[in-house]
One Martini backbone bead per residue (centre of mass of N, CA, C, O) as a GRO file, in nm:
protein
  353
    1MET     BB    1  -2.772  -3.385  -0.620
    2SER     BB    2  -2.909  -3.171  -0.404
    3LEU     BB    3  -2.929  -2.854  -0.270
    4LYS     BB    4  -3.021  -2.948   0.011
    5THR     BB    5  -2.749  -3.057   0.109
    6LEU     BB    6  -2.612  -2.781   0.127
    7HIS     BB    7  -2.817  -2.647   0.323
    8ILE     BB    8  -2.783  -2.843   0.557
    9TRP     BB    9  -2.487  -2.799   0.601
   10TYR     BB   10  -2.513  -2.501   0.673
   11GLN     BB   11  -2.703  -2.524   0.920
   12GLN     BB   12  -2.482  -2.714   1.078
   13ASN     BB   13  -2.192  -2.523   1.007
   14LYS     BB   14  -2.227  -2.243   1.060
   15ARG     BB   15  -2.138  -1.947   1.154
   16ASP     BB   16  -2.168  -1.729   1.433
   17LEU     BB   17  -2.309  -1.438   1.303
   18PRO     BB   18  -2.469  -1.142   1.350
   19TRP     BB   19  -2.575  -1.096   1.040
   20ARG     BB   20  -2.747  -1.385   1.063
   21HIS     BB   21  -2.980  -1.243   1.273
   22THR     BB   22  -3.073  -1.074   1.010
   23GLN     BB   23  -3.274  -0.859   0.764
   24ASP     BB   24  -3.140  -0.598   0.793
   25PRO     BB   25  -2.998  -0.398   0.555
   26TYR     BB   26  -2.802  -0.231   0.727
   27PHE     BB   27  -2.637  -0.466   0.856
   28ILE     BB   28  -2.565  -0.610   0.595
   29TRP     BB   29  -2.421  -0.375   0.463
   30LEU     BB   30  -2.205  -0.332   0.674
   31SER     BB   31  -2.078  -0.615   0.653
   32GLU     BB   32  -2.005  -0.603   0.348
   33VAL     BB   33  -1.821  -0.357   0.352
   34ILE     BB   34  -1.619  -0.462   0.566
   35LEU     BB   35  -1.563  -0.752   0.408
   36GLN     BB   36  -1.421  -0.610   0.202
   37GLN     BB   37  -1.103  -0.710   0.202
   38THR     BB   38  -1.190  -0.882   0.472
   39ARG     BB   39  -1.171  -1.065   0.732
   40VAL     BB   40  -1.380  -1.190   0.961
   41ASP     BB   41  -1.196  -1.175   1.219
   42GLN     BB   42  -1.150  -0.865   1.168
   43GLY     BB   43  -1.445  -0.747   1.099
   44LEU     BB   44  -1.615  -0.802   1.354
   45SER     BB   45  -1.516  -0.569   1.541
   46TYR     BB   46  -1.610  -0.343   1.347
   47TYR     BB   47  -1.907  -0.410   1.339
   48LEU     BB   48  -1.956  -0.370   1.645
   49LYS     BB   49  -1.868  -0.074   1.654
   50PHE     BB   50  -2.072   0.040   1.447
   51THR     BB   51  -2.338  -0.067   1.584
   52THR     BB   52  -2.287   0.089   1.848
   53HIS     BB   53  -2.247   0.386   1.734
   54PHE     BB   54  -2.454   0.294   1.472
   55PRO     BB   55  -2.771   0.158   1.493
   56THR     BB   56  -2.837   0.349   1.248
   57VAL     BB   57  -2.850   0.519   0.952
   58PHE     BB   58  -2.890   0.793   1.093
   59ASP     BB   59  -2.631   0.787   1.264
   60LEU     BB   60  -2.431   0.763   1.030
   61ALA     BB   61  -2.519   1.020   0.873
   62ALA     BB   62  -2.456   1.220   1.130
   63ALA     BB   63  -2.177   1.175   1.108
   64SER     BB   64  -1.854   1.222   1.081
   65GLN     BB   65  -1.585   1.148   0.892
   66GLU     BB   66  -1.383   1.125   1.127
   67GLN     BB   67  -1.536   0.917   1.292
   68ILE     BB   68  -1.534   0.695   1.075
   69LEU     BB   69  -1.226   0.680   1.020
   70LYS     BB   70  -1.149   0.605   1.308
   71LEU     BB   71  -1.307   0.333   1.319
   72TRP     BB   72  -1.163   0.225   1.045
   73GLN     BB   73  -0.895   0.200   1.148
   74GLY     BB   74  -0.702  -0.066   0.976
   75LEU     BB   75  -0.876  -0.170   0.717
   76GLY     BB   76  -0.867  -0.011   0.474
   77TYR     BB   77  -0.994   0.112   0.208
   78TYR     BB   78  -1.130   0.415   0.268
   79SER     BB   79  -1.349   0.447   0.049
   80ARG     BB   80  -1.559   0.275   0.188
   81ALA     BB   81  -1.625   0.474   0.418
   82ARG     BB   82  -1.703   0.719   0.247
   83ASN     BB   83  -1.928   0.580   0.085
   84MET     BB   84  -2.097   0.493   0.327
   85HIS     BB   85  -2.164   0.776   0.426
   86GLN     BB   86  -2.302   0.884   0.167
   87THR     BB   87  -2.520   0.664   0.152
   88ALA     BB   88  -2.655   0.720   0.420
   89GLN     BB   89  -2.740   1.011   0.348
   90LEU     BB   90  -2.912   0.933   0.101
   91ILE     BB   91  -3.114   0.741   0.240
   92VAL     BB   92  -3.223   0.959   0.429
   93ALA     BB   93  -3.293   1.187   0.219
   94ASN     BB   94  -3.448   0.993  -0.016
   95PHE     BB   95  -3.563   0.718   0.178
   96ASN     BB   96  -3.608   0.741   0.488
   97GLY     BB   97  -3.403   0.485   0.561
   98VAL     BB   98  -3.475   0.303   0.307
   99PHE     BB   99  -3.393   0.037   0.137
  100PRO     BB  100  -3.372  -0.098  -0.138
  101ASP     BB  101  -3.536  -0.416  -0.272
  102ASN     BB  102  -3.309  -0.417  -0.510
  103SER     BB  103  -3.022  -0.458  -0.695
  104LEU     BB  104  -3.048  -0.230  -0.905
  105ASP     BB  105  -3.097   0.008  -0.703
  106LEU     BB  106  -2.851  -0.043  -0.519
  107GLN     BB  107  -2.631   0.018  -0.751
  108LYS     BB  108  -2.687   0.339  -0.740
  109LEU     BB  109  -2.512   0.333  -0.499
  110LYS     BB  110  -2.248   0.419  -0.333
  111GLY     BB  111  -2.038   0.133  -0.310
  112ILE     BB  112  -2.255  -0.049  -0.476
  113GLY     BB  113  -2.228  -0.340  -0.616
  114PRO     BB  114  -2.325  -0.637  -0.736
  115TYR     BB  115  -2.253  -0.799  -0.484
  116THR     BB  116  -2.377  -0.624  -0.256
  117ALA     BB  117  -2.659  -0.606  -0.378
  118ALA     BB  118  -2.716  -0.911  -0.376
  119ALA     BB  119  -2.684  -0.955  -0.074
  120ILE     BB  120  -2.905  -0.766   0.026
  121ALA     BB  121  -3.143  -0.872  -0.151
  122SER     BB  122  -3.121  -1.166  -0.056
  123PHE     BB  123  -3.105  -1.148   0.266
  124SER     BB  124  -3.350  -0.935   0.302
  125TYR     BB  125  -3.558  -1.004   0.024
  126ASN     BB  126  -3.518  -1.274  -0.142
  127GLU     BB  127  -3.373  -1.235  -0.400
  128PRO     BB  128  -3.304  -1.411  -0.711
  129VAL     BB  129  -2.972  -1.354  -0.664
  130ALA     BB  130  -2.645  -1.384  -0.722
  131VAL     BB  131  -2.359  -1.437  -0.515
  132VAL     BB  132  -2.021  -1.315  -0.610
  133ASP     BB  133  -1.731  -1.424  -0.476
  134GLY     BB  134  -1.434  -1.564  -0.412
  135ASN     BB  135  -1.561  -1.826  -0.302
  136VAL     BB  136  -1.749  -1.880  -0.543
  137PHE     BB  137  -1.545  -1.893  -0.763
  138ARG     BB  138  -1.394  -2.140  -0.647
  139VAL     BB  139  -1.624  -2.343  -0.635
  140LEU     BB  140  -1.716  -2.331  -0.935
  141SER     BB  141  -1.444  -2.393  -1.073
  142ARG     BB  142  -1.426  -2.681  -0.939
  143LEU     BB  143  -1.702  -2.807  -0.988
  144PHE     BB  144  -1.677  -2.733  -1.328
  145GLU     BB  145  -1.398  -2.686  -1.448
  146VAL     BB  146  -1.307  -2.373  -1.492
  147ALA     BB  147  -1.049  -2.208  -1.701
  148VAL     BB  148  -1.146  -1.931  -1.672
  149PRO     BB  149  -1.054  -1.642  -1.568
  150ILE     BB  150  -1.180  -1.468  -1.292
  151ASN     BB  151  -1.019  -1.176  -1.378
  152SER     BB  152  -1.188  -1.165  -1.627
  153THR     BB  153  -1.436  -1.060  -1.821
  154GLU     BB  154  -1.531  -1.338  -1.909
  155GLY     BB  155  -1.531  -1.471  -1.628
  156LYS     BB  156  -1.736  -1.291  -1.481
  157HIS     BB  157  -1.969  -1.354  -1.670
  158LEU     BB  158  -1.968  -1.665  -1.648
  159PHE     BB  159  -1.997  -1.694  -1.332
  160ASN     BB  160  -2.265  -1.547  -1.311
  161GLN     BB  161  -2.416  -1.749  -1.486
  162ILE     BB  162  -2.361  -2.005  -1.321
  163ALA     BB  163  -2.476  -1.902  -1.051
  164ALA     BB  164  -2.766  -1.858  -1.157
  165GLU     BB  165  -2.812  -2.162  -1.244
  166PHE     BB  166  -2.733  -2.299  -0.955
  167MET     BB  167  -2.940  -2.169  -0.800
  168ASP     BB  168  -3.195  -2.128  -0.554
  169LYS     BB  169  -3.488  -1.955  -0.618
  170LYS     BB  170  -3.650  -2.032  -0.348
  171HIS     BB  171  -3.352  -2.005  -0.166
  172PRO     BB  172  -3.134  -1.761  -0.187
  173ALA     BB  173  -3.017  -1.696   0.091
  174ILE     BB  174  -2.916  -1.977   0.171
  175HIS     BB  175  -2.757  -2.044  -0.083
  176ASN     BB  176  -2.553  -1.813  -0.084
  177GLN     BB  177  -2.440  -1.868   0.202
  178ALA     BB  178  -2.353  -2.163   0.153
  179ILE     BB  179  -2.140  -2.120  -0.076
  180MET     BB  180  -1.967  -1.920   0.083
  181GLU     BB  181  -1.909  -2.112   0.325
  182LEU     BB  182  -1.776  -2.334   0.167
  183GLY     BB  183  -1.531  -2.162   0.076
  184ALA     BB  184  -1.435  -2.081   0.370
  185MET     BB  185  -1.436  -2.392   0.513
  186VAL     BB  186  -1.360  -2.602   0.263
  187CYS     BB  187  -1.290  -2.448  -0.022
  188LYS     BB  188  -0.988  -2.390  -0.006
  189PRO     BB  189  -0.714  -2.277  -0.160
  190GLN     BB  190  -0.488  -2.504  -0.041
  191LYS     BB  191  -0.675  -2.685   0.190
  192PRO     BB  192  -0.906  -2.870   0.109
  193LEU     BB  193  -1.206  -3.041   0.252
  194CYS     BB  194  -1.321  -3.284   0.066
  195GLY     BB  195  -1.426  -3.505   0.276
  196THR     BB  196  -1.661  -3.272   0.382
  197CYS     BB  197  -1.803  -3.228   0.116
  198PRO     BB  198  -2.139  -3.202  -0.001
  199VAL     BB  199  -2.036  -3.177  -0.338
  200ARG     BB  200  -1.826  -3.403  -0.436
  201ALA     BB  201  -2.004  -3.584  -0.630
  202ILE     BB  202  -1.999  -3.321  -0.855
  203CYS     BB  203  -1.690  -3.276  -0.856
  204LYS     BB  204  -1.454  -3.256  -1.099
  205THR     BB  205  -1.181  -3.200  -0.937
  206TYR     BB  206  -1.214  -3.435  -0.739
  207SER     BB  207  -1.201  -3.660  -0.953
  208SER     BB  208  -0.917  -3.557  -1.086
  209GLY     BB  209  -0.725  -3.394  -0.857
  210ASN     BB  210  -0.705  -3.064  -0.973
  211PHE     BB  211  -0.801  -2.834  -0.762
  212LEU     BB  212  -0.533  -2.649  -0.734
  213GLU     BB  213  -0.575  -2.523  -1.039
  214PHE     BB  214  -0.816  -2.388  -0.888
  215PRO     BB  215  -0.843  -2.103  -0.988
  216VAL     BB  216  -0.800  -1.905  -1.261
  217LYS     BB  217  -0.538  -1.654  -1.318
  218LEU     BB  218  -0.424  -1.367  -1.383
  219LYS     BB  219  -0.179  -1.173  -1.374
  220LYS     BB  220  -0.054  -0.948  -1.186
  221LEU     BB  221   0.001  -0.646  -1.116
  222LYS     BB  222   0.224  -0.420  -1.082
  223VAL     BB  223   0.418  -0.315  -0.821
  224ARG     BB  224   0.451  -0.021  -0.652
  225GLU     BB  225   0.729   0.177  -0.556
  226ARG     BB  226   0.778   0.365  -0.244
  227HIS     BB  227   0.931   0.667  -0.092
  228PHE     BB  228   0.904   0.771   0.244
  229ASN     BB  229   0.967   1.094   0.412
  230TYR     BB  230   0.919   1.156   0.730
  231LEU     BB  231   0.823   1.450   0.933
  232PHE     BB  232   0.909   1.483   1.276
  233ILE     BB  233   0.768   1.771   1.393
  234HIS     BB  234   0.858   1.913   1.712
  235PHE     BB  235   0.710   2.133   1.985
  236LYS     BB  236   0.616   2.144   2.291
  237GLY     BB  237   0.386   1.901   2.244
  238GLU     BB  238   0.395   1.935   1.925
  239VAL     BB  239   0.262   1.834   1.597
  240GLN     BB  240   0.302   1.786   1.265
  241VAL     BB  241   0.022   1.753   1.045
  242LYS     BB  242  -0.140   1.572   0.760
  243GLN     BB  243  -0.386   1.573   0.528
  244ARG     BB  244  -0.496   1.366   0.301
  245GLN     BB  245  -0.565   1.372  -0.031
  246LYS     BB  246  -0.674   1.351  -0.323
  247GLY     BB  247  -0.530   1.091  -0.537
  248ASP     BB  248  -0.461   0.900  -0.290
  249ILE     BB  249  -0.377   0.743  -0.034
  250TRP     BB  250  -0.560   0.794   0.253
  251GLU     BB  251  -0.800   0.964   0.232
  252GLY     BB  252  -0.846   1.188   0.514
  253LEU     BB  253  -0.598   1.118   0.653
  254TYR     BB  254  -0.335   1.111   0.891
  255ASP     BB  255  -0.001   1.245   0.886
  256LEU     BB  256   0.300   1.329   0.791
  257PRO     BB  257   0.508   1.504   0.658
  258LEU     BB  258   0.647   1.465   0.316
  259LEU     BB  259   0.904   1.304   0.118
  260GLU     BB  260   0.939   1.195  -0.203
  261SER     BB  261   1.135   0.922  -0.341
  262GLU     BB  262   1.314   0.699  -0.541
  263ILE     BB  263   1.493   0.653  -0.289
  264LYS     BB  264   1.663   0.606  -0.027
  265SER     BB  265   1.727   0.818   0.235
  266GLU     BB  266   1.950   1.025   0.392
  267THR     BB  267   2.007   1.213   0.661
  268HIS     BB  268   2.209   1.436   0.529
  269THR     BB  269   1.977   1.515   0.296
  270ILE     BB  270   1.704   1.609   0.418
  271LEU     BB  271   1.736   1.909   0.499
  272ASN     BB  272   1.786   2.019   0.215
  273ASN     BB  273   1.508   1.920   0.108
  274VAL     BB  274   1.334   2.082   0.297
  275TYR     BB  275   1.433   2.367   0.211
  276GLU     BB  276   1.361   2.332  -0.090
  277CYS     BB  277   1.044   2.254  -0.048
  278HIS     BB  278   1.048   2.456   0.232
  279PRO     BB  279   1.118   2.785   0.255
  280GLU     BB  280   0.966   2.853   0.530
  281LEU     BB  281   1.219   2.703   0.700
  282ARG     BB  282   1.415   2.901   0.658
  283GLY     BB  283   1.620   2.983   0.946
  284ILE     BB  284   1.579   2.706   1.075
  285GLU     BB  285   1.697   2.505   1.318
  286PHE     BB  286   1.798   2.154   1.307
  287THR     BB  287   1.762   1.851   1.450
  288ILE     BB  288   1.856   1.520   1.324
  289GLN     BB  289   1.677   1.193   1.314
  290ARG     BB  290   1.666   0.860   1.268
  291LYS     BB  291   1.415   0.651   1.393
  292THR     BB  292   1.269   0.483   1.146
  293ASP     BB  293   1.171   0.192   0.964
  294ALA     BB  294   0.926   0.093   0.702
  295LYS     BB  295   0.691  -0.152   0.582
  296HIS     BB  296   0.412  -0.123   0.338
  297ILE     BB  297   0.144  -0.327   0.224
  298LEU     BB  298  -0.028  -0.317  -0.073
  299THR     BB  299  -0.183  -0.420  -0.343
  300HIS     BB  300  -0.017  -0.188  -0.553
  301GLN     BB  301   0.181  -0.125  -0.303
  302ARG     BB  302   0.519  -0.033  -0.182
  303ILE     BB  303   0.618   0.092   0.130
  304PHE     BB  304   0.902   0.301   0.209
  305ALA     BB  305   0.975   0.412   0.536
  306SER     BB  306   1.098   0.721   0.682
  307PHE     BB  307   1.176   0.854   1.008
  308PHE     BB  308   1.222   1.201   1.087
  309GLU     BB  309   1.360   1.389   1.336
  310LEU     BB  310   1.261   1.736   1.400
  311ILE     BB  311   1.432   1.985   1.592
  312PRO     BB  312   1.370   2.299   1.671
  313SER     BB  313   1.480   2.613   1.790
  314GLN     BB  314   1.194   2.702   1.688
  315LYS     BB  315   0.884   2.777   1.611
  316PRO     BB  316   0.746   2.692   1.325
  317THR     BB  317   0.597   2.697   1.059
  318CYS     BB  318   0.382   2.550   0.860
  319ILE     BB  319   0.353   2.334   0.649
  320GLN     BB  320   0.192   2.294   0.385
  321GLU     BB  321  -0.120   2.172   0.498
  322SER     BB  322  -0.049   2.194   0.789
  323LYS     BB  323  -0.058   2.113   1.152
  324TRP     BB  324  -0.095   2.163   1.483
  325VAL     BB  325  -0.071   1.901   1.740
  326ALA     BB  326  -0.140   1.768   2.016
  327LEU     BB  327  -0.023   1.482   2.140
  328GLU     BB  328  -0.292   1.390   2.294
  329HIS     BB  329  -0.460   1.407   1.999
  330LEU     BB  330  -0.360   1.188   1.800
  331LYS     BB  331  -0.566   0.946   1.881
  332LYS     BB  332  -0.829   1.122   1.765
  333ILE     BB  333  -0.722   1.089   1.483
  334PRO     BB  334  -0.728   0.985   1.165
  335ALA     BB  335  -0.497   0.731   1.070
  336SER     BB  336  -0.262   0.589   0.933
  337ARG     BB  337  -0.118   0.290   0.985
  338LEU     BB  338   0.174   0.389   0.969
  339PHE     BB  339   0.146   0.614   1.184
  340GLU     BB  340   0.039   0.438   1.409
  341LYS     BB  341   0.293   0.255   1.430
  342PHE     BB  342   0.484   0.483   1.507
  343GLN     BB  343   0.348   0.559   1.771
  344GLU     BB  344   0.380   0.278   1.901
  345LYS     BB  345   0.690   0.250   1.884
  346LEU     BB  346   0.743   0.534   2.048
  347ASN     BB  347   0.540   0.598   2.262
  348LEU     BB  348   0.379   0.863   2.252
  349GLN     BB  349   0.445   1.134   2.475
  350GLU     BB  350   0.451   1.436   2.612
  351ASP     BB  351   0.713   1.377   2.805
  352LYS     BB  352   0.905   1.288   2.538
  353ILE     BB  353   0.901   1.598   2.371
   0.00000   0.00000   0.00000
């Protein structure tokens, strides 16, 4: 089988996606950053929003971080958005808006690792460098029946080597996109469509029938469980909110002040904990009610959240590092998805509180 068979299959079966109609490195970079840890069907709408609001890297660089985080809201892994903003500013300041034309120089930019650098260099500049993502790992592990774990140091090195040897150096852009598309559309994790695969004639696991045993992965890291007790403090149409700081999830986004506990907290204990942790609120009477509970799953964390409504007898001072925000402005600030879901569930409107 020649690689041409794979390339023809790609040309005939590829999905019609907007970033495939350009070689502009800005648009390709945007799509790759958005699609990291995001499905195409979810990422497409975000790509269109970003290209509409920021049609050039100069527009993205000139935006505020809050504007970018607000547009990014719901995608998760918010460090991607912050790194993207910083990289846009650097490209404008140091390169006059022109992206480096090779993967090595691209990797020097914040948030651009080997995979993203290879994708930009290959798709935009036709550099003969292999692009290795999860789909490519899966295709190559099945094609050559490689039992080395893909998430091990040895595995990452080996699969990059195999990908480099397997690729068509004369047509790197088409080849890289073809093998990625093959993994997304045919060589699926659980139900691969082997009967329509253009490379099944040389696939070792197709011949042996043990394709579902590949790729091999090391066991996942232990998931950390956390209990968040959110304090929904409001008074006459204003709500206390807090911007999350560095060193934890959702950096730069807003949610409510919270108390973190080892186990789920009960309503009758919360107020005493509030007074203990925030002595500035002592002397203020509150009525308290548990509004809702929610579970939020992240890659390495499982968040169990309880939202407690605290209605003060008089307007209190702000909890440390918090601020009052008018209720109608809540939807204008970049919020964690957990806080956003709370707003949606309660259908928060000014006349309701």
